[in-house]
C-alpha positions as CSV (number, residue, x, y, z in Angstrom):
1,M,-64.5,53.2,-91.9
2,M,-62.9,53.4,-88.2
3,T,-65.3,56.0,-87.2
4,S,-68.3,54.1,-88.4
5,T,-67.2,50.9,-86.6
6,L,-66.5,52.5,-83.5
7,S,-70.0,54.4,-83.4
8,A,-71.6,51.3,-84.1
9,N,-69.8,49.1,-81.3
10,K,-70.4,52.0,-78.8
11,K,-72.5,50.5,-76.4
12,K,-73.6,52.6,-73.2
13,R,-73.7,50.9,-69.8
14,Q,-77.1,50.6,-67.9
15,P,-77.3,53.3,-65.3
16,I,-77.4,52.7,-61.8
17,R,-81.0,53.9,-60.7
18,V,-80.9,56.1,-57.4
19,W,-84.0,54.5,-55.8
20,A,-82.3,50.6,-56.6
21,V,-79.8,52.0,-54.3
22,L,-82.0,53.6,-51.9
23,F,-83.7,50.1,-51.5
24,W,-80.8,48.3,-51.1
25,L,-79.7,50.9,-48.4
26,L,-83.4,50.6,-46.7
27,A,-82.9,46.4,-47.2
28,W,-79.6,47.1,-45.4
29,Q,-80.6,49.1,-42.6
30,A,-84.0,46.8,-41.5
31,L,-81.8,43.7,-41.9
32,S,-79.2,45.3,-39.5
33,V,-82.6,46.5,-37.2
34,Y,-83.6,43.1,-37.0
35,I,-80.5,40.8,-36.6
36,G,-79.5,43.4,-34.1
37,H,-75.9,43.1,-33.3
38,E,-73.1,45.4,-35.0
39,I,-70.5,42.9,-34.7
40,L,-72.6,40.7,-37.4
41,L,-73.8,43.3,-39.5
42,S,-73.1,46.9,-39.1
43,S,-76.2,49.6,-40.1
44,P,-75.1,51.7,-43.4
45,L,-74.8,54.8,-40.3
46,S,-72.6,53.0,-38.4
47,V,-70.5,52.5,-41.5
48,V,-70.5,55.9,-42.9
49,N,-69.7,56.9,-39.3
50,R,-66.7,54.8,-39.5
51,L,-65.4,55.9,-42.9
52,G,-66.2,59.3,-41.7
53,S,-63.1,59.2,-38.9
54,L,-61.0,57.3,-41.5
55,V,-60.7,59.9,-44.0
56,I,-59.4,61.9,-41.2
57,E,-56.5,59.8,-40.8
58,Q,-53.0,60.0,-42.4
59,E,-52.6,56.3,-42.2
60,F,-56.2,56.0,-44.8
61,W,-54.8,57.6,-47.4
62,A,-51.4,56.2,-47.1
63,S,-53.0,52.5,-47.4
64,I,-54.9,53.4,-50.4
65,L,-51.8,54.8,-52.1
66,F,-50.0,51.9,-51.3
67,S,-52.8,49.7,-52.7
68,F,-53.7,51.7,-55.4
69,Q,-50.0,51.8,-57.2
70,R,-49.5,48.3,-56.8
71,I,-52.8,47.2,-58.3
72,V,-52.7,49.8,-61.0
73,T,-49.3,48.5,-61.5
74,G,-50.2,45.1,-62.1
75,F,-53.2,45.7,-64.2
76,F,-51.4,48.0,-66.7
77,L,-48.3,45.5,-67.3
78,A,-51.2,43.0,-67.9
79,V,-52.9,45.1,-70.5
80,L,-49.4,45.9,-71.8
81,L,-48.1,42.1,-71.8
82,G,-51.5,40.6,-73.0
83,V,-51.6,43.0,-76.4
84,L,-48.3,42.2,-77.3
85,L,-48.7,38.4,-76.5
86,A,-51.7,38.4,-78.5
87,A,-50.5,40.0,-81.7
88,F,-47.8,37.7,-82.0
89,A,-49.9,34.9,-81.4
90,A,-52.2,35.9,-84.1
91,R,-49.3,36.1,-85.8
92,F,-47.3,32.8,-85.0
93,R,-49.3,29.7,-84.3
94,L,-46.0,28.4,-82.1
95,I,-46.6,31.5,-80.0
96,E,-50.3,30.7,-79.4
97,D,-49.5,27.2,-78.7
98,L,-47.1,27.8,-76.0
99,L,-48.9,29.9,-74.3
100,A,-52.2,27.6,-74.3
101,P,-50.8,25.9,-71.4
102,A,-49.8,28.4,-69.0
103,I,-53.0,30.8,-69.7
104,L,-55.2,27.7,-68.7
105,F,-53.3,26.8,-66.0
106,I,-53.8,30.3,-64.5
107,N,-57.6,30.3,-65.3
108,G,-58.1,26.8,-63.9
109,T,-56.5,27.7,-60.7
110,P,-58.2,29.1,-57.2
111,V,-56.7,32.9,-56.8
112,A,-55.9,31.7,-53.1
113,S,-53.8,29.0,-54.4
114,I,-51.7,31.3,-56.5
115,I,-51.5,33.9,-53.6
116,I,-50.1,30.8,-51.7
117,L,-47.5,29.6,-53.8
118,L,-46.3,33.1,-54.7
119,L,-45.9,33.9,-51.5
120,I,-43.0,31.2,-51.2
121,W,-40.9,33.2,-54.1
122,V,-41.7,37.0,-53.6
123,T,-42.8,39.1,-50.7
124,S,-46.2,40.5,-49.6
125,Q,-45.1,43.8,-50.2
126,N,-45.0,43.2,-54.1
127,L,-47.8,40.2,-54.4
128,S,-50.7,42.5,-55.1
129,I,-48.4,43.8,-58.3
130,L,-48.0,40.0,-59.1
131,I,-51.2,38.6,-58.6
132,S,-53.6,41.6,-60.3
133,F,-51.1,41.0,-63.3
134,L,-51.6,37.4,-63.4
135,M,-55.3,37.2,-63.0
136,V,-55.9,40.4,-66.0
137,L,-53.3,38.9,-68.0
138,P,-55.1,36.2,-69.6
139,I,-58.5,38.0,-69.7
140,I,-56.6,40.8,-72.3
141,Y,-55.0,38.1,-73.8
142,T,-57.8,35.9,-74.9
143,N,-59.9,38.9,-75.8
144,I,-57.7,40.5,-77.9
145,L,-56.8,37.3,-79.6
146,S,-60.4,36.5,-80.1
147,G,-60.8,40.2,-81.6
148,I,-58.0,39.7,-84.1
149,K,-58.9,36.4,-85.3
150,S,-62.5,37.6,-86.2
151,T,-61.1,41.3,-88.0
152,D,-63.4,41.3,-91.6
153,V,-61.1,39.0,-94.0
154,Q,-62.7,41.2,-97.3
155,L,-61.3,43.9,-95.5
156,L,-57.9,42.8,-95.0
157,E,-57.8,41.3,-99.1
158,M,-58.8,45.1,-99.9
159,A,-55.9,46.3,-97.8
160,E,-53.8,44.1,-99.1
161,V,-55.3,44.8,-103.1
162,F,-55.0,48.3,-102.4
163,K,-51.8,48.0,-100.9
164,M,-52.4,49.8,-97.9
165,P,-49.6,50.7,-95.5
166,T,-49.0,48.6,-92.5
167,R,-49.6,51.6,-90.1
168,R,-53.0,52.4,-91.7
169,R,-53.8,48.8,-91.4
170,V,-53.3,48.5,-87.9
171,I,-55.1,52.1,-87.1
172,Y,-58.1,52.0,-89.5
173,I,-59.1,47.9,-89.7
174,Y,-57.4,45.9,-87.0
175,I,-58.0,48.6,-84.2
176,S,-61.4,49.6,-85.0
177,Q,-62.5,45.7,-85.1
178,V,-60.1,44.7,-81.8
179,L,-61.4,48.0,-80.0
180,P,-64.8,46.3,-78.5
181,F,-63.2,43.1,-77.7
182,F,-60.4,45.3,-75.5
183,K,-63.0,47.4,-74.0
184,S,-64.8,44.5,-72.7
185,A,-61.3,42.7,-71.6
186,C,-60.4,46.0,-69.8
187,L,-63.9,46.0,-67.7
188,V,-63.9,42.6,-66.7
189,G,-60.1,42.7,-65.7
190,L,-60.5,46.4,-63.5
191,G,-62.9,44.5,-61.6
192,L,-60.6,41.3,-61.0
193,C,-57.8,43.5,-60.5
194,W,-58.9,44.7,-57.4
195,K,-60.7,41.7,-56.2
196,S,-57.5,39.3,-56.8
197,G,-55.2,42.4,-55.7
198,I,-56.5,42.9,-52.2
199,A,-57.3,39.2,-51.5
200,A,-53.4,38.7,-51.8
201,E,-53.0,41.8,-49.5
202,I,-55.2,40.0,-46.8
203,I,-53.3,37.0,-47.1
204,G,-50.0,38.4,-47.1
205,I,-50.9,41.0,-44.8
206,P,-48.2,43.8,-46.3
207,S,-47.6,46.4,-43.8
208,G,-50.0,49.9,-44.9
209,S,-52.0,48.3,-47.3
210,I,-55.6,48.3,-47.3
211,G,-55.9,44.6,-47.2
212,A,-53.9,44.5,-43.8
213,S,-56.1,46.9,-42.5
214,M,-59.2,44.6,-43.3
215,H,-57.1,41.8,-41.7
216,Q,-56.5,43.8,-38.5
217,A,-60.3,44.8,-38.3
218,R,-61.4,41.1,-38.6
219,I,-59.0,40.5,-35.9
220,F,-60.7,42.4,-33.8
221,M,-64.2,42.2,-35.1
222,A,-64.3,45.4,-36.0
223,T,-67.2,45.2,-38.7
224,P,-67.7,48.7,-39.6
225,D,-64.3,49.2,-40.3
226,L,-64.4,46.0,-42.6
227,F,-67.3,47.5,-44.5
228,A,-66.0,50.9,-44.5
229,W,-62.6,49.8,-46.1
230,T,-64.9,47.7,-48.3
231,V,-67.1,50.5,-49.5
232,T,-63.9,52.2,-50.1
233,I,-62.6,49.5,-52.4
234,I,-65.7,50.1,-54.5
235,V,-65.2,53.5,-55.2
236,I,-61.8,53.9,-56.1
237,S,-62.3,50.8,-58.3
238,A,-65.3,52.7,-59.9
239,L,-63.5,56.1,-60.1
240,F,-60.1,54.3,-61.7
241,E,-62.2,52.1,-64.6
242,R,-64.0,55.7,-65.2
243,M,-60.5,56.8,-66.0
244,F,-59.1,54.3,-67.3
245,M,-62.3,54.6,-69.7
246,F,-62.0,57.9,-70.5
247,M,-58.1,57.3,-71.5
248,I,-59.1,54.5,-74.1
249,A,-62.1,57.0,-75.5
250,F,-59.4,59.6,-76.0
251,A,-57.2,57.8,-77.4
252,T,-59.7,56.4,-79.7
253,N,-60.8,60.2,-80.8
254,R,-57.0,61.1,-81.3
255,L,-56.5,58.3,-83.8
256,E,-59.7,58.5,-85.5
257,R,-58.6,62.0,-86.4
258,L,-55.2,60.5,-88.3
């Protein structure tokens, strides 16, 4: 039951074509040549050269480690708490009603406003953890809750008739039904946690972070540095996304064998 449901829900992402990447790189290069000012728009070659210089510096990797630890921590905390809260909210209507205003507040408040408000209470060193957590939590919570609520009622009734143990109900009914919602939520949350986390670092300027390096590059109008750090964030985010989705696939395969 679970295997067939999961197989039906597996959807491959549209692959990125090499020719499309080359097109946008050429367009970037042409626009850079047309503008003629590296400060306004650095060329791809300048960015690659600057990135090559950064990767041999110890501070570059230290900044990546600093930001990665905090942003990923916030993401995992949001996933854990979001799943737990959604499970309780699906079971108890009172909890769902209680959480509704908080979720609405987080979703409706601009990220910059939340960052500035939180700077009053937390240090800039840990700000990206909290921001990543808050931005991802509503996405995980609402998607998991929707998945639980959309669980096939007939399957639940059948499980009740055959007195299926709770553990098997969770594995073979709830997880298989909720997994597509969870995957979608994680894909959205993974991108948002990096965007919001780096934004928090740029505003809070914690020493030794990627955001602090980008802030410094902006002050000195080092445009190649800004682009180089942006490319770095995109690469790290993409790699972590692949790693996390692989972990989900691995865990799913293990559950299918139970």
